[in-house]
C-alpha positions in Angstrom: 4.8 239.9 -67.2 5.8 239.5 -70.7 3.0 238.2 -73.0 5.3 235.5 -74.6 4.2 233.4 -77.6 7.6 231.9 -78.7 7.1 228.8 -76.7 4.0 228.0 -78.8 5.4 228.8 -82.3 5.3 225.8 -84.6 7.6 227.4 -87.2 11.3 227.5 -86.9 13.9 225.2 -85.1 14.7 226.0 -81.5 18.2 226.7 -80.7 20.0 226.7 -77.4 21.3 230.1 -76.1 24.4 229.0 -74.1 24.4 232.3 -72.1 21.3 231.3 -69.9 20.2 228.0 -71.3 17.0 229.7 -72.7 15.4 227.7 -75.5 14.2 230.3 -78.1 12.7 229.9 -81.5 14.7 231.1 -84.4 11.6 232.7 -85.7 11.5 235.2 -82.6 12.5 238.6 -83.2 15.9 239.8 -81.9 14.0 242.2 -79.5 12.0 239.3 -78.0 15.2 237.2 -77.7 16.9 239.9 -75.9 13.9 240.4 -73.6 13.7 236.8 -72.7 17.5 236.7 -71.9 17.2 239.8 -69.8 14.5 238.3 -67.7 17.2 236.3 -65.8 18.7 239.8 -65.0 15.3 240.9 -63.8 15.1 237.8 -61.5 18.8 238.6 -60.1 17.6 242.2 -59.4 14.9 240.8 -57.2 17.5 238.8 -55.4 19.7 241.8 -54.8 16.6 243.6 -53.3 16.1 240.8 -50.9 19.9 240.8 -49.9 19.7 244.6 -49.4 16.6 244.6 -47.3 16.2 241.1 -45.9 12.6 241.4 -47.1 11.0 240.4 -50.5 7.3 239.9 -50.9 6.8 236.6 -52.9 3.8 237.2 -55.0 2.3 237.6 -58.4 5.2 236.7 -60.8 8.3 237.2 -58.6 10.0 234.9 -56.0 13.3 235.2 -54.1 15.0 233.6 -51.2 18.4 233.7 -49.6 19.6 230.9 -47.2 20.4 232.9 -44.3 19.2 229.7 -42.4 18.1 226.3 -43.5 14.6 227.5 -44.2 15.7 230.5 -46.1 14.8 234.2 -45.4 11.4 233.7 -46.8 10.9 230.1 -45.5 10.5 228.5 -49.0 12.8 225.5 -48.3 11.3 222.0 -47.5 13.9 221.1 -45.0 12.2 217.6 -44.6 12.6 216.5 -48.3 15.8 218.4 -48.8 18.9 216.1 -48.6 21.6 218.6 -49.4 23.7 219.8 -46.4 23.0 223.2 -45.0 26.3 224.8 -43.8 25.9 228.2 -42.2 24.6 230.1 -45.0 24.5 227.8 -48.1 23.6 224.3 -49.2 26.3 221.8 -50.3 26.4 218.2 -51.1 25.9 215.9 -48.2 28.4 213.3 -47.0 29.1 210.3 -49.2 29.1 206.6 -48.4 29.0 206.2 -44.6 32.1 204.3 -43.4 31.2 204.2 -39.7 28.9 201.1 -39.7 31.8 198.9 -40.9 34.4 200.0 -38.4 35.2 198.8 -34.9 33.0 199.9 -32.0 34.5 201.7 -29.1 32.1 201.6 -26.2 33.9 201.5 -22.9 30.8 202.6 -21.0 28.4 199.9 -22.4 25.6 202.0 -24.1 22.4 200.2 -24.7 21.8 199.4 -28.4 25.1 200.7 -29.5 24.5 199.8 -33.1 21.7 202.3 -33.3 24.2 205.2 -33.5 25.6 203.8 -36.7 22.5 202.7 -38.6 21.8 205.9 -40.7 18.7 206.3 -38.8 18.3 209.6 -37.0 15.3 208.4 -34.9 16.9 205.4 -33.3 19.7 205.9 -30.7 22.3 204.4 -28.4 21.7 205.3 -24.8 23.6 205.5 -21.5 21.7 206.7 -18.4 22.8 206.7 -14.8 22.4 208.3 -11.5 25.7 209.9 -10.7 27.2 211.7 -7.7 28.9 214.9 -8.8 30.9 216.5 -6.3 31.8 220.3 -6.5 34.1 221.1 -9.3 34.1 217.7 -10.7 32.1 215.9 -13.5 31.1 212.8 -15.2 31.7 211.6 -18.8 30.4 208.9 -21.2 31.8 208.1 -24.7 30.9 205.9 -27.8 32.4 205.8 -31.3 34.5 203.8 -33.8 38.1 203.0 -34.3 39.9 202.1 -37.6 43.1 201.9 -39.5 44.5 205.4 -40.3 42.6 207.4 -42.9 41.7 211.0 -43.6 38.0 211.7 -42.8 36.6 214.7 -44.4 33.0 214.9 -43.3 31.3 213.8 -40.0 27.5 213.9 -39.3 26.3 214.0 -35.6 23.1 213.9 -33.9 23.2 213.6 -30.1 21.6 214.7 -27.0 22.4 215.0 -23.2 19.8 215.6 -20.5 20.3 215.9 -16.8 17.8 216.1 -14.1 18.6 217.5 -10.7 16.8 219.0 -7.7 17.7 222.5 -6.5 21.5 222.5 -5.9 22.3 226.1 -6.4 25.0 225.3 -8.9 25.7 225.9 -12.6 25.6 222.8 -14.6 28.0 222.5 -17.6 26.6 220.2 -20.4 29.1 219.6 -23.2 29.0 217.2 -26.2 32.4 216.7 -28.1 33.5 215.1 -31.3 36.9 213.6 -30.7 39.6 212.0 -32.9 41.9 209.2 -31.9 45.7 209.0 -33.1 46.2 205.4 -31.8 46.9 206.3 -28.2 45.0 209.6 -27.2 41.5 211.0 -27.8 41.5 214.7 -28.7 38.5 217.2 -29.1 38.3 218.6 -32.5 34.7 219.9 -32.5 32.2 221.0 -29.8 28.8 219.8 -30.9 26.9 221.2 -27.9 27.7 223.5 -25.1 25.0 224.6 -22.6 25.0 225.9 -19.1 21.9 225.2 -16.9 20.8 226.3 -13.5 18.7 223.2 -12.5 18.6 220.5 -15.3 18.1 220.6 -19.0 18.9 219.2 -22.4 21.6 220.1 -24.8 22.0 218.9 -28.4 19.3 217.1 -30.4 19.9 218.4 -33.9 21.7 216.9 -36.9 24.9 218.7 -37.9 27.7 218.0 -40.4 31.4 219.0 -39.9 34.1 219.2 -42.5 37.1 218.1 -40.4 39.7 216.8 -42.9 41.3 214.9 -40.1 43.8 211.9 -40.5 43.1 209.6 -37.5 42.4 206.2 -36.2 39.1 206.8 -34.6 36.2 209.1 -33.9 33.9 209.2 -31.0 31.4 211.3 -29.1 32.2 212.5 -25.5 29.3 213.4 -23.2 30.4 215.6 -20.4 28.6 216.9 -17.3 30.1 219.0 -14.5 29.0 221.3 -11.7 30.2 224.0 -9.5 29.7 223.6 -5.8 27.2 220.7 -6.2 28.3 219.2 -2.9 27.8 215.6 -3.7 24.3 215.7 -5.2 22.8 212.8 -7.2 22.3 213.6 -10.8 20.5 211.5 -13.5 22.6 211.9 -16.7 21.1 210.6 -20.0 23.2 210.5 -23.1 21.9 209.6 -26.5 23.7 209.2 -29.7 21.4 209.1 -32.7 23.9 209.3 -35.5 27.6 209.3 -35.9 28.5 208.9 -39.6 31.7 209.9 -41.5 33.0 209.7 -45.0 36.1 210.6 -47.0 33.9 212.1 -49.8 30.9 214.1 -50.7 27.7 212.5 -52.2 27.6 212.7 -56.0 24.1 214.3 -56.0 21.7 215.9 -53.6 18.6 218.3 -53.8 17.3 221.4 -52.3 13.4 221.3 -52.5 11.4 224.7 -52.7 7.7 224.3 -52.1 6.6 226.6 -49.4 5.5 230.4 -49.6 6.1 230.4 -53.3 3.9 231.5 -56.3 0.5 230.4 -57.5 0.3 229.1 -61.0 -2.8 229.6 -63.1 -1.7 227.3 -66.0 -1.1 230.1 -68.5 2.5 230.5 -67.7 4.8 229.8 -70.6 8.3 230.1 -69.1 10.3 230.9 -65.9 13.5 232.8 -65.6 15.6 231.5 -62.7 18.8 233.1 -61.2 20.8 231.3 -58.5 23.5 232.8 -56.1 25.8 229.8 -56.6 29.5 228.8 -56.8 30.7 226.0 -59.0 34.0 224.4 -60.1 34.6 222.8 -63.5 33.5 219.4 -61.9 30.3 220.6 -60.3 26.9 221.8 -61.5 23.5 222.8 -60.4 20.3 221.7 -62.3 16.7 222.8 -61.7 13.2 221.4 -62.3 10.0 223.2 -62.0 6.5 221.7 -60.9 3.0 222.5 -60.0 2.6 219.9 -57.3 1.7 217.1 -59.8 3.7 217.6 -62.9 7.4 218.3 -63.0 9.4 219.5 -66.0 12.6 218.0 -67.3 15.9 219.2 -65.6 17.8 222.2 -67.0 21.4 223.0 -66.2 22.1 226.4 -64.8 24.8 228.2 -66.9 26.3 231.4 -65.7 23.9 231.1 -62.7 20.8 231.7 -65.0 18.3 229.7 -67.0 15.1 230.3 -68.8 12.9 227.2 -68.8 9.7 226.1 -70.6 6.9 225.4 -68.1 4.0 225.4 -70.6 3.3 221.8 -69.5 2.4 222.8 -65.9 -1.1 223.5 -64.8 -2.6 225.5 -62.0 -1.1 224.8 -58.6 1.7 226.0 -56.3 5.2 226.5 -57.9 7.7 224.1 -56.9 11.4 224.1 -57.6 14.1 221.4 -57.1 17.7 222.4 -57.3 19.9 219.4 -58.0 23.5 219.8 -56.8 26.0 217.5 -58.6 29.7 216.7 -58.8 31.9 214.4 -61.0 34.7 214.8 -58.3 33.5 213.7 -54.9 36.1 216.0 -53.2 34.3 219.1 -54.6 30.9 220.4 -54.1 28.6 223.2 -55.6 27.5 225.8 -53.2 24.0 227.3 -53.4 23.3 230.5 -51.4 19.9 231.5 -52.7 17.8 231.9 -55.8 15.1 234.1 -57.5 12.7 233.7 -60.4 10.2 235.4 -62.7 7.2 233.8 -64.3 6.6 234.8 -67.9 3.1 234.4 -69.7 
């Protein structure tokens, strides 16, 4: 690592390098300035190694992770505290102000505690459970949702599950959970939230997902469907739970991705950190970053050209933590964060 003294210099007035947001003393030599600025490039090279090999050993002074799943290739993301939306292979802003709670309930099957599905709480649920007779080639459905005056819904969050218990019936069981939109007269499937085939009972769904639908409609609902082949009139207990149905016409203005697992050990002698992000922004979006040691956190720095060199001399010994803050000034747009890497400088 670079033995870097520029952050402790008392002479000279710091200036802002707008290439990578590095705060460098004017008294530093040109060589040192170039070296500090190039440390973002070093961090980027480690990220490219991870991309090429799907392996990078986070240790000593270098750290990298790519969001191939919600945890990241190196499992550094704290998915519990992260409130950004993971979409396939990147993090976006989550959905904005929920509009479902104020709209009109559509509950033709009489779910128990229907308001639980629209309370922004992923642990409570509306439930419908019955013993139904399913003949060969036929099925049974339940539905619950909301209707409203025509509007364009961009984003929908769903958490639902469907369980069925049977005895041996020598039949394939088709468990499906659909998101449907309403045009004022007809419900139409626009997304398949869960699709499972069982041999003798099982549970489908159970995870929270967000869909970008951009649909002009007058209602949204969840349809639970259970069907069988050659079941011969067997009794089946079908249990449907809707934990969350939320939707919005906009993104949130700010969300964070929290990095605090499998990172680096700080000993308190670190002066700065160079950070690279694999990210896409528009003129209305940005990504900021804070660094911490588990107790103390730095002020936020804004990523410029996907790079930044930050002063972390205020941090003590501990485990390196990073918080990437995604922001937008136009709630129809979102930054996209695919991964990151960093290098410690002492």
